[in-house]
C-alpha positions in Angstrom: 11.1 -14.3 14.2 11.9 -17.3 11.9 14.3 -17.2 9.0 12.5 -17.2 5.8 13.5 -19.5 3.2 15.9 -18.1 0.3 12.8 -18.1 -2.4 10.6 -16.2 0.4 13.4 -13.3 0.4 13.9 -14.0 -3.7 10.1 -12.9 -3.7 10.1 -9.8 -1.1 13.2 -8.8 -2.6 11.3 -9.1 -6.1 8.1 -6.9 -5.0 10.0 -4.4 -3.1 12.8 -3.6 -6.2 9.2 -3.5 -8.9 7.2 -1.5 -6.2 10.0 0.3 -3.9 6.5 2.5 -2.3 5.9 -0.9 -0.4 9.3 -0.8 1.5 8.9 3.2 1.9 5.2 2.7 3.0 6.9 -0.5 6.0 9.3 2.1 7.2 7.0 5.2 7.7 5.0 2.2 9.6 7.4 1.3 11.5 8.7 4.7 12.5 4.8 6.0 13.3 4.7 3.0 15.9 7.6 3.4 17.5 6.6 7.1 17.7 3.9 6.2 19.4 5.8 3.1 21.6 6.8 5.7 24.7 2.7 6.5 25.2 1.4 3.2 25.3 -0.5 3.0 28.1 -3.0 -0.7 27.4 -1.5 -3.5 25.8 2.0 -2.5 25.7 3.1 -5.8 24.6 0.8 -5.7 21.3 2.9 -2.6 20.4 6.1 -3.3 21.3 5.3 -6.8 19.2 4.3 -4.9 16.0 7.3 -2.6 16.2 9.8 -6.0 16.1 7.7 -7.1 13.4 7.4 -4.2 11.3 11.5 -3.9 12.1 12.1 -7.1 11.3 10.1 -7.3 8.0 11.9 -4.2 6.6 15.5 -5.5 7.8 14.5 -8.8 5.7 14.0 -6.6 2.8 16.8 -4.2 2.7 19.3 -6.8 3.2 17.9 -9.4 0.4 21.0 -9.5 -1.8 18.5 -8.6 -5.0 17.5 -5.8 -3.1 21.1 -4.7 -2.7 21.8 -5.2 -5.7 18.9 -2.9 -7.1 20.2 0.1 -4.7 23.5 -0.1 -6.2 22.5 0.3 -10.2 
């Protein structure tokens, strides 16, 4: 993944802080895709890519400084 610029990370954290259900939805989607991954028979690369992108996006949001500080409050 291309590392996002600090302003993009800040924007993602702001969205997540204002709308925490977005991060919950991304996690649910990631978990759903990961649970289906072992049984994918066609386009496994596509399914793996989707899992990777969702995992990386949720990781960036969860580890952004503003998200971490919002959780500690």
